[in-house]
C-alpha positions as CSV (number, residue, x, y, z in Angstrom):
1,M,127.2,81.7,99.1
2,F,128.4,81.8,95.5
3,G,128.5,84.8,93.2
4,G,129.8,83.2,90.0
5,D,127.9,82.0,86.9
6,V,126.5,78.5,87.1
7,S,124.1,76.6,84.9
8,P,122.9,73.0,84.1
9,E,124.7,71.2,81.3
10,S,122.4,70.2,78.5
11,T,122.9,68.2,75.3
12,V,120.3,67.5,72.6
13,F,120.2,64.2,70.6
14,G,118.0,64.1,67.5
15,S,117.0,66.9,65.1
16,G,114.8,69.8,66.0
17,D,113.5,71.4,69.2
18,P,113.1,68.8,72.0
19,D,109.9,68.3,73.8
20,S,111.3,65.7,76.2
21,A,114.1,65.7,78.7
22,V,116.0,63.3,80.9
23,V,117.7,64.8,83.9
24,G,120.3,63.5,86.3
25,S,122.3,64.9,89.3
26,V,119.8,67.2,90.9
27,H,121.7,66.0,93.9
28,G,125.5,66.0,93.3
29,D,126.1,62.8,95.3
30,E,123.7,60.8,93.1
31,P,125.7,60.0,90.0
32,T,123.5,57.0,89.0
33,G,121.3,59.0,86.7
34,V,124.2,60.5,84.7
35,R,125.9,57.1,84.5
36,A,122.7,55.5,83.2
37,I,122.3,58.3,80.6
38,H,125.9,57.5,79.4
39,R,124.9,53.9,79.0
40,V,121.9,54.8,76.9
41,L,123.9,57.1,74.7
42,E,127.0,54.9,74.1
43,P,126.2,54.4,71.3
44,P,123.1,56.6,71.0
45,P,120.0,55.0,69.6
46,T,118.3,56.4,66.5
47,F,116.1,59.3,67.7
48,D,112.8,59.8,65.9
49,R,112.2,62.8,68.1
50,P,114.8,65.1,69.7
51,V,115.5,64.7,73.5
52,K,117.4,66.9,75.8
53,F,119.8,65.2,78.4
54,V,120.7,67.4,81.4
55,V,123.1,67.4,84.2
56,A,121.2,69.5,86.7
57,N,123.8,70.5,89.3
58,P,127.3,70.3,87.8
59,P,129.2,72.0,90.6
60,A,127.8,69.6,93.3
61,A,128.3,66.7,91.0
62,V,132.0,67.6,90.6
63,A,132.3,67.9,94.4
64,H,130.2,64.7,94.9
65,R,128.1,66.5,97.4
66,R,124.3,66.5,97.7
67,Y,124.3,70.3,97.4
68,L,126.7,73.2,97.9
69,D,124.3,75.9,99.3
70,V,120.8,74.6,99.6
71,D,119.0,71.3,98.7
72,M,118.1,71.9,95.0
73,N,115.1,69.4,95.3
74,R,113.5,71.6,97.9
75,V,113.6,75.0,96.2
76,F,111.7,74.7,92.9
77,P,110.8,76.7,90.9
78,G,113.9,78.5,92.1
79,D,115.1,82.1,91.7
80,A,117.4,83.2,88.9
81,D,118.6,86.1,91.1
82,A,119.2,84.2,94.3
83,D,122.6,84.1,96.1
84,E,122.5,80.3,96.5
85,R,123.7,78.2,93.6
86,E,120.9,75.7,93.8
87,R,118.1,78.2,93.8
88,R,119.6,79.7,90.6
89,L,120.2,76.3,89.1
90,A,116.6,75.3,89.9
91,A,115.3,78.3,88.0
92,Q,117.5,77.6,85.1
93,L,116.5,73.9,85.0
94,V,112.8,74.9,84.9
95,A,113.6,77.2,82.0
96,E,115.7,74.6,80.3
97,T,113.0,72.0,80.5
98,D,110.0,74.3,79.9
99,D,107.4,72.6,77.7
100,C,109.2,69.3,78.0
101,T,108.0,66.0,79.3
102,V,110.6,65.3,81.9
103,L,112.1,62.3,83.6
104,S,114.5,62.9,86.5
105,I,116.6,60.1,88.0
106,H,117.4,59.9,91.7
107,T,118.6,57.4,94.3
108,T,117.6,56.6,97.8
109,R,118.9,54.7,100.8
110,A,115.3,53.6,101.6
111,T,114.6,50.9,99.1
112,S,116.0,49.0,96.1
113,D,112.6,49.1,94.4
114,P,112.1,52.0,91.9
115,V,109.6,54.6,93.1
116,A,108.2,57.4,91.1
117,F,107.2,60.7,92.7
118,V,104.7,63.0,90.9
119,T,102.4,65.9,91.7
120,S,98.8,64.9,90.8
121,E,97.7,68.0,88.8
122,H,100.0,67.2,85.9
123,R,97.9,64.9,83.6
124,R,100.6,64.2,81.1
125,T,102.9,63.2,84.0
126,L,100.4,60.6,85.2
127,E,100.0,59.2,81.7
128,V,103.8,58.8,81.2
129,V,104.5,57.3,84.7
130,S,101.8,54.7,84.3
131,Q,103.7,53.2,81.4
132,L,107.1,53.0,83.1
133,P,108.5,49.7,84.5
134,L,108.0,50.3,88.2
135,D,105.6,49.2,91.0
136,Y,105.0,52.4,93.0
137,V,103.8,55.9,92.1
138,V,103.5,58.5,94.8
139,N,101.8,61.8,94.8
140,E,104.1,63.9,97.1
141,R,102.2,67.2,96.8
142,P,100.5,67.0,100.3
143,T,103.9,67.0,102.1
144,V,106.4,68.5,99.6
145,D,105.5,71.4,97.3
146,S,108.9,72.5,96.1
147,A,110.5,69.4,94.7
148,F,111.3,69.1,91.0
149,S,108.1,67.0,90.6
150,S,106.1,70.1,91.4
151,T,107.0,71.4,88.0
152,G,105.6,68.4,86.3
153,A,108.6,66.1,86.2
154,V,108.5,62.4,86.8
155,S,111.1,61.9,89.6
156,V,112.1,58.3,90.0
157,E,114.1,56.9,92.8
158,V,115.8,54.0,91.1
159,G,117.4,52.3,94.1
160,K,120.3,52.6,96.4
161,P,123.2,55.0,95.5
162,E,125.9,53.9,93.1
163,R,124.9,50.2,93.0
164,D,125.1,48.4,89.7
165,D,121.5,47.2,89.9
166,A,120.3,50.8,90.4
167,I,122.2,52.0,87.3
168,A,120.7,49.1,85.3
169,K,117.2,49.9,86.5
170,A,117.8,53.6,85.7
171,E,118.9,52.7,82.2
172,E,115.8,50.5,81.8
173,I,113.5,53.3,82.9
174,I,115.2,55.9,80.7
175,R,114.8,53.6,77.7
176,A,111.2,53.0,78.5
177,F,110.6,56.8,78.9
178,L,112.1,57.4,75.5
179,R,109.7,54.8,74.0
180,V,106.7,56.3,75.8
181,V,107.4,59.9,74.5
182,G,108.0,58.6,71.0
183,A,111.6,59.5,70.9
184,V,112.8,56.0,69.8
185,D,111.1,53.1,68.0
186,E,112.1,50.0,69.9
187,P,110.2,46.9,71.0
188,S,108.4,47.5,74.3
189,P,108.7,44.9,77.0
190,P,105.6,44.0,79.0
191,T,104.6,47.0,81.2
192,S,104.0,46.9,84.9
193,S,100.8,48.1,86.6
194,P,101.9,50.3,89.4
195,A,100.0,51.0,92.6
196,Y,99.4,54.6,93.5
197,F,100.0,56.2,96.9
198,T,99.6,59.6,98.5
199,T,101.9,61.1,101.2
200,D,100.0,62.5,104.2
201,D,102.8,63.6,106.6
202,T,106.4,63.1,107.6
203,I,107.5,60.5,110.2
204,E,109.6,62.5,112.6
205,K,112.6,61.2,114.4
206,P,112.0,61.8,118.1
207,G,114.6,64.2,119.6
208,S,118.3,63.5,119.4
209,H,119.3,59.8,119.4
210,D,122.4,57.9,118.5
211,S,120.8,55.0,116.8
212,Y,117.6,54.2,114.9
213,E,116.1,50.9,113.8
214,L,113.1,50.6,111.5
215,L,110.7,47.7,112.1
216,V,108.6,48.1,109.0
217,E,108.9,47.8,105.2
218,N,108.2,50.5,102.6
219,F,104.7,50.3,101.1
220,E,103.5,47.6,103.6
221,R,100.6,48.9,105.7
222,V,101.3,49.4,109.4
223,E,98.3,49.0,111.7
224,A,97.6,51.3,114.6
225,G,99.3,50.1,117.8
226,T,102.1,48.4,115.8
227,A,105.8,49.2,116.7
228,Y,107.3,50.8,113.6
229,A,110.8,51.8,114.8
230,K,113.2,52.1,117.7
231,A,115.3,55.1,118.9
232,D,118.2,54.1,121.1
233,G,116.2,51.0,121.9
234,E,113.0,52.9,122.8
235,T,110.0,51.5,120.8
236,L,107.9,53.8,118.7
237,V,104.3,52.8,118.2
238,A,101.9,54.0,115.5
239,D,99.0,56.0,116.8
240,E,97.1,55.3,113.6
241,S,97.4,53.1,110.5
242,F,99.6,54.2,107.7
243,V,101.8,53.1,104.8
244,P,105.5,53.8,105.1
245,I,106.9,55.7,102.1
246,L,110.6,56.1,101.4
247,V,111.5,55.3,105.1
248,S,115.0,54.6,106.2
249,E,117.2,55.0,109.3
250,T,119.8,57.2,107.6
251,G,118.2,58.9,104.6
252,Y,117.2,62.0,106.4
253,D,118.5,63.8,109.5
254,D,115.2,64.6,111.2
255,I,112.6,62.2,109.7
256,F,112.4,58.5,108.9
257,G,110.5,59.3,105.7
258,Y,106.8,59.7,104.9
259,R,103.4,58.5,106.2
260,G,100.9,57.9,103.5
261,H,98.1,55.7,102.2
262,R,97.3,53.6,99.2
263,T,95.2,55.6,96.8
264,A,94.4,53.4,93.8
265,D,95.5,50.3,92.0
266,S,95.1,51.8,88.5
267,L,95.7,55.0,86.6
268,D,91.9,55.5,86.3
269,G,91.5,55.1,90.0
270,A,94.4,57.6,90.7
271,R,92.9,60.1,88.3
272,D,89.5,59.8,90.1
273,A,91.1,60.3,93.5
274,W,93.6,63.1,92.5
275,L,91.8,64.9,89.7
276,G,88.1,64.3,90.4
277,D,87.6,62.6,87.1
278,G,85.2,60.0,88.5
């Protein structure tokens, strides 16, 4: 554990008190978000509203490690007095972005397609994410309640780590976010219409095996009785139908990813399902 002072690194562009923030490096081994932020800011656009840009976990980023004490994206809202660096950083990041509309950039080994994770009770988050250039929006509240998204952030997995296409997609999403929150006045490209999903459970890896093979694709429905993976050649069969969400052989030590379902094909449908607005 670490006893020294540590805090996120924050820079404001534009005049006044920012009510929007873009965050990178919650995980120190995911530099894509910070690299995309640098692209957006070199040179910086003309800001009509101030925006805060934040490196969430500087010591892990310098070490190029996912975390140094605990996984920061599993300990929100954090604890300012904790021994572990990431718990303290989480609390400081929450304070740093308080009252801000927040975009957080991440990467994943599971898919090259951008995926947004939200928690359903944050209405402003749903409005913002519906206008970003991505195809999938996932409510992760049923299975994860201590990720950064639980504070109201839009957390976007932009693709696979350190790939040029992921950095380019992150830049595109950041620029779109800045337009959506009114921070910049730039022409808006045609928006996508994402599908909305809900996580139901984790997909556990059975026991200790040397090799795993997935037989399904993310966001493509798996019917009951269908083989979805192999563990050391042993076939694993779905007991019931589900939609694979952020599944991969190597992304997690003990799970493949998440089992979920398609909730809606529109923002109004998602609001009806998640907020009871129907």
